[in-house]
C-alpha positions in Angstrom: -167.2 -119.8 -21.1 -164.4 -122.3 -21.7 -161.6 -121.2 -24.1 -161.0 -124.1 -26.4 -158.9 -122.7 -29.3 -157.2 -119.4 -30.3 -156.3 -118.8 -33.9 -153.9 -115.8 -34.5 -153.4 -114.4 -38.0 -151.0 -111.5 -38.7 -152.2 -109.8 -41.9 -150.9 -106.9 -44.0 -153.2 -105.0 -46.3 -152.2 -102.4 -48.9 -153.6 -98.8 -48.4 -154.9 -96.7 -51.3 -152.4 -94.1 -50.3 -149.7 -93.6 -47.6 -151.1 -92.5 -44.3 -148.7 -89.8 -43.0 -148.9 -88.0 -39.6 -146.4 -85.7 -37.9 -144.4 -88.7 -36.5 -144.2 -91.1 -39.5 -145.9 -92.8 -42.5 -147.2 -96.2 -43.5 -148.3 -97.5 -46.9 -149.7 -100.8 -45.6 -151.8 -101.7 -42.6 -150.8 -104.5 -40.3 -153.3 -106.2 -37.9 -153.4 -109.4 -35.8 -156.8 -111.1 -36.1 -157.6 -113.0 -32.9 -160.2 -115.7 -33.2 -161.4 -117.3 -29.9 -163.5 -120.5 -30.0 -165.8 -121.4 -27.1 -168.9 -123.6 -26.8 -169.4 -123.8 -30.6 -169.0 -120.1 -31.2 -166.0 -118.0 -32.5 -165.5 -114.5 -31.5 -163.1 -112.1 -33.3 -160.9 -109.4 -32.1 -158.0 -107.3 -33.5 -154.7 -106.2 -32.2 -153.8 -103.2 -34.4 -150.9 -101.1 -33.4 -149.4 -98.7 -36.0 -146.4 -100.2 -37.7 -143.1 -98.4 -37.1 -144.1 -97.6 -33.5 -144.6 -93.9 -34.3 -148.0 -93.7 -32.5 -146.9 -95.8 -29.5 -144.0 -98.1 -28.6 -146.1 -101.1 -29.7 -145.6 -102.7 -33.1 -147.4 -105.6 -34.9 -144.3 -107.8 -34.2 -144.2 -107.0 -30.5 -147.9 -107.7 -30.1 -147.5 -111.0 -32.0 -144.8 -112.1 -29.6 -146.9 -111.3 -26.6 -150.0 -113.1 -28.0 -148.2 -116.2 -29.2 -145.7 -116.6 -26.3 -147.9 -115.8 -23.3 -151.5 -114.4 -23.7 -153.0 -117.0 -25.9 -151.3 -120.0 -24.3 -152.2 -118.7 -20.9 -155.9 -118.3 -21.6 -156.3 -121.6 -23.4 -158.6 -124.0 -21.4 -159.5 -121.3 -18.9 -163.1 -121.3 -17.8 -164.8 -118.0 -17.0 -168.1 -117.5 -15.2 -168.9 -114.2 -16.9 -167.6 -111.8 -19.5 -166.5 -109.5 -16.7 -164.3 -112.2 -15.1 -162.7 -112.9 -18.5 -161.9 -109.2 -19.0 -160.6 -109.0 -15.4 -158.3 -112.0 -16.1 -156.9 -110.5 -19.3 -156.4 -107.2 -17.6 -154.2 -108.8 -14.9 -151.9 -110.4 -17.5 -148.5 -108.9 -18.3 -148.5 -107.3 -21.7 -149.4 -104.2 -23.6 -152.9 -102.8 -24.2 -152.4 -103.2 -27.9 -151.8 -106.9 -27.5 -154.5 -107.6 -24.9 -157.2 -105.8 -26.9 -157.4 -108.6 -29.5 -158.3 -111.2 -26.9 -160.5 -108.9 -24.9 -162.7 -107.7 -27.7 -163.1 -111.3 -29.0 -164.7 -112.1 -25.7 -167.3 -109.4 -26.2 -168.1 -110.8 -29.6 -168.5 -114.3 -28.1 -170.8 -113.0 -25.4 -173.0 -111.0 -27.8 -173.4 -114.0 -29.9 -174.2 -116.1 -26.9 -176.9 -113.7 -25.9 -178.2 -113.3 -29.5 -177.8 -109.5 -29.6 -175.7 -107.1 -31.6 -172.4 -106.0 -30.1 -173.5 -102.4 -29.8 -176.4 -103.4 -27.7 -174.2 -105.5 -25.4 -172.1 -102.3 -24.9 -175.2 -100.3 -24.0 -175.5 -98.4 -27.2 -178.6 -96.3 -27.8 -178.3 -95.8 -31.6 -178.5 -98.0 -34.6 -176.4 -95.7 -36.8 -173.5 -93.4 -36.0 -172.1 -90.3 -37.6 -168.7 -90.7 -39.4 -166.0 -88.1 -40.0 -163.4 -87.9 -42.7 -159.7 -88.0 -41.6 -156.8 -87.1 -43.9 -153.1 -87.2 -43.3 -150.3 -84.8 -44.2 -149.5 -84.2 -47.9 -146.7 -82.6 -49.8 -148.9 -79.9 -51.2 -152.1 -78.1 -50.3 -153.8 -79.1 -53.7 -153.2 -82.7 -52.8 -154.9 -82.3 -49.5 -157.9 -80.5 -51.0 -158.2 -83.1 -53.8 -158.3 -85.9 -51.3 -161.0 -84.2 -49.2 -163.0 -83.5 -52.4 -162.8 -87.1 -53.5 -164.6 -88.4 -50.4 -167.1 -85.6 -49.6 -169.8 -87.2 -51.7 -170.2 -89.8 -49.0 -171.5 -87.0 -46.8 -168.9 -87.3 -44.0 -170.1 -85.1 -41.0 -166.8 -83.5 -40.3 -163.2 -83.2 -41.6 -160.1 -83.9 -39.6 -156.7 -82.8 -41.0 -153.3 -83.7 -39.6 -151.0 -80.8 -38.8 -147.4 -80.4 -37.7 -145.2 -77.4 -37.0 -144.8 -75.5 -40.2 -147.8 -77.2 -41.7 -150.8 -75.8 -39.9 -152.4 -72.4 -40.4 -152.0 -72.4 -44.1 -153.6 -75.9 -44.3 -156.6 -75.0 -42.2 -157.1 -71.7 -44.0 -157.1 -73.5 -47.4 -159.6 -76.2 -46.3 -161.9 -73.6 -44.7 -161.8 -71.5 -47.9 -162.5 -74.5 -50.1 -165.1 -76.3 -48.0 -166.8 -73.5 -46.1 -168.5 -74.1 -42.8 -168.2 -77.9 -42.7 -167.2 -78.9 -39.1 -163.4 -79.0 -39.1 -160.8 -80.1 -36.6 -157.0 -80.7 -36.4 -154.9 -83.5 -35.1 -151.2 -82.8 -34.2 -150.3 -86.2 -32.8 -148.5 -84.5 -30.0 -146.1 -82.6 -32.3 -146.3 -79.1 -30.7 -145.1 -77.6 -27.4 -146.6 -74.8 -25.3 -144.0 -72.6 -27.1 -146.3 -72.8 -30.2 -149.2 -71.0 -28.4 -149.4 -68.3 -31.0 -150.1 -70.9 -33.7 -153.1 -72.1 -31.8 -154.3 -68.6 -31.2 -154.2 -68.1 -34.9 -156.1 -71.3 -35.5 -158.7 -70.1 -33.0 -159.9 -67.8 -35.7 -161.2 -70.6 -37.9 -164.0 -71.9 -35.6 -162.6 -75.4 -35.3 -164.4 -78.2 -33.4 -161.2 -79.1 -31.5 -157.5 -79.4 -31.4 -156.8 -83.1 -31.0 -153.6 -84.0 -29.0 -151.7 -80.8 -29.7 -149.0 -81.3 -27.1 -146.9 -84.3 -25.9 -148.9 -86.9 -24.0 -147.3 -86.3 -20.5 -147.5 -82.5 -20.9 -150.8 -82.2 -19.0 -149.9 -79.0 -17.2 -149.0 -77.3 -20.5 -152.2 -78.7 -22.1 -154.1 -76.9 -19.3 -152.3 -73.7 -20.0 -153.1 -74.0 -23.7 -156.8 -74.8 -23.0 -157.0 -71.6 -20.8 -155.5 -69.5 -23.6 -157.7 -70.6 -26.5 -161.4 -70.8 -27.2 -161.2 -74.0 -29.2 -161.6 -77.2 -27.1 -158.5 -79.3 -26.5 -159.1 -83.0 -27.2 -156.8 -85.6 -25.6 -155.9 -88.9 -27.2 -152.4 -90.2 -26.6 -152.5 -88.6 -23.1 -155.3 -90.9 -21.9 -154.0 -94.4 -21.4 -155.3 -95.1 -17.9 -158.1 -94.0 -15.6 -155.5 -92.1 -13.6 -154.5 -90.1 -16.7 -158.2 -89.1 -17.2 -158.6 -88.0 -13.6 -155.4 -86.0 -13.5 -156.1 -84.3 -16.9 -159.6 -83.5 -15.8 -158.5 -82.1 -12.5 -155.9 -79.9 -14.2 -158.4 -78.6 -16.8 -156.2 -80.0 -19.6 -159.0 -80.8 -22.0 -162.7 -80.6 -22.7 -163.0 -83.5 -25.1 -161.8 -87.1 -24.9 -160.9 -89.4 -27.8 -161.5 -93.0 -26.7 -159.6 -95.6 -28.8 -160.4 -99.2 -28.0 -156.9 -100.2 -29.0 -155.1 -97.7 -26.9 -156.9 -98.5 -23.7 -156.8 -102.2 -24.1 -160.4 -103.2 -24.9 -164.1 -102.5 -24.3 -164.0 -102.9 -20.5 -161.4 -100.1 -20.1 -163.1 -98.0 -22.9 -166.4 -98.1 -21.0 -164.6 -97.1 -17.7 -163.0 -94.2 -19.4 -166.4 -93.3 -21.0 -168.1 -93.3 -17.6 -165.4 -91.3 -16.0 -165.5 -88.7 -18.7 -169.3 -88.5 -18.3 -168.8 -87.9 -14.6 -166.5 -85.0 -15.3 -168.9 -83.5 -17.9 -166.4 -84.0 -20.7 -167.4 -84.6 -24.4 -166.5 -87.9 -25.9 -165.9 -89.4 -29.3 -164.4 -92.7 -30.7 -161.2 -92.7 -32.6 -159.4 -95.3 -34.7 -155.8 -96.1 -35.7 -157.4 -96.8 -38.3 -158.0 -100.5 -37.8 -159.0 -103.2 -40.3 -162.6 -104.1 -40.6 -163.0 -105.9 -37.3 -161.5 -103.1 -35.3 -163.5 -100.5 -37.2 -166.7 -102.4 -36.7 -165.9 -102.4 -32.9 -165.3 -98.7 -32.9 -168.6 -98.0 -34.7 -170.4 -100.1 -32.1 -168.8 -98.2 -29.2 -169.7 -94.9 -30.9 -173.4 -95.8 -30.5 -173.2 -94.9 -26.8 -175.2 -91.9 -25.5 -172.8 -89.0 -25.0 -170.5 -89.8 -27.9 -171.0 -86.3 -29.2 -168.8 -86.0 -32.3 -168.5 -88.1 -35.4 -166.3 -91.2 -35.1 -163.1 -91.6 -37.0 -164.4 -94.9 -38.3 -164.8 -94.5 -42.1 -165.9 -96.6 -45.0 -163.6 -99.6 -45.7 -162.9 -98.3 -49.1 -161.6 -95.0 -47.7 -158.2 -96.5 -46.7 -158.1 -100.1 -47.9 -157.9 -101.6 -51.3 -159.5 -104.7 -49.7 -160.8 -105.6 -46.3 -161.1 -108.8 -44.3 -164.8 -108.6 -43.5 -168.0 -109.0 -45.4 -169.9 -106.8 -46.0 -167.5 -103.9 -46.0 -168.3 -100.9 -43.8 -170.1 -98.3 -45.8 -170.9 -94.6 -45.2 -174.0 -93.1 -46.6 -175.1 -89.5 -46.0 -172.3 -89.4 -43.4 -173.7 -92.3 -41.4 -172.7 -95.9 -40.6 -175.6 -98.3 -40.1 -174.9 -100.8 -37.3 -175.6 -104.5 -38.0 -178.6 -106.1 -36.3 -177.0 -109.6 -36.4 -175.7 -111.1 -33.1 -172.1 -110.3 -32.2 -169.8 -108.2 -34.4 -172.4 -108.5 -37.2 -169.8 -108.9 -40.0 -168.4 -112.1 -41.4 -164.6 -112.5 -41.3 -163.4 -113.7 -44.8 -161.0 -116.6 -44.3 -159.9 -116.4 -48.0 -158.8 -112.8 -47.5 -157.1 -113.7 -44.3 -155.1 -116.3 -46.2 -154.4 -113.9 -49.1 -152.8 -111.2 -46.8 -151.3 -113.5 -44.2 -147.9 -112.7 -42.8 -148.0 -115.4 -40.1 -150.5 -117.6 -38.5 -150.8 -120.1 -35.6 -153.4 -122.2 -33.9 -153.2 -122.7 -30.2 -155.4 -125.6 -29.0 
């Protein structure tokens, strides 16, 4: 596998509505599309940090600099004997996971195309369709929250995830439970609580939730263990799990029962599979989250969610859920709560060059 050309395109797409969590809000989605050409094939990846750095310290601009100034020039003309050696090389380079993931996942697309198999089969997936869950952000009023959920329930989403924050929690969960009954329901606090809010989680325990996703700050693993011991609802960790060492320490402390694996956060498929295997070793439940990404990243997330042991619906939703437009054809669709995975080799979706040009912020070709 000889890397002959890398095309980088920073795009910005409008959202249907602002996406608001406890730490910030965006009304547009930025992503960097990474196209890697080798031996007559082109593989696609996506670097997709949240703008405004309110999920992590990475931004689209910082990832663009890392990709254009070092990562892409450094990999150009490199020859790799295997996919694993390419991933190993990328992993050794300086830079953030959110920057490296665009290159790394493009390599997997290339390899799946080379072998003539779908991406999810290359990853070891055992399913040809995956369950999808609806995620909704914070709203100014409860009626707005309920209206948004009602708008998308006809697609049959298999669970509802609502964002919460201190002062916006028990009342939201109570209203959703009252309106939508026994549908599987979970919360995501994006690390906005402390162990001092334990009484809130004890109250939320009464609603039979699937999980509390990242209730406490990422480094607060001891406090997360205290919380898990004090409540019946499983704690799910997201932002806390950036490295294998994080997973091992959190598991040894009893800080969580469920892991949210995000391809972007961990830096690609190779690391995602390592986290997956380690969680399986510890007997932890697993599911696949999103930022959300654009179509490329979402298709990659759906492929990863096909692995045995991904026990809960993925955050990957229909393209039309968040975006007024997307950069892939066909768009990702959800029917009866399921996403059918493509059977074509590689990613299985065509990247639309006209749409890349329409939403382009910056572009460069390195050859």
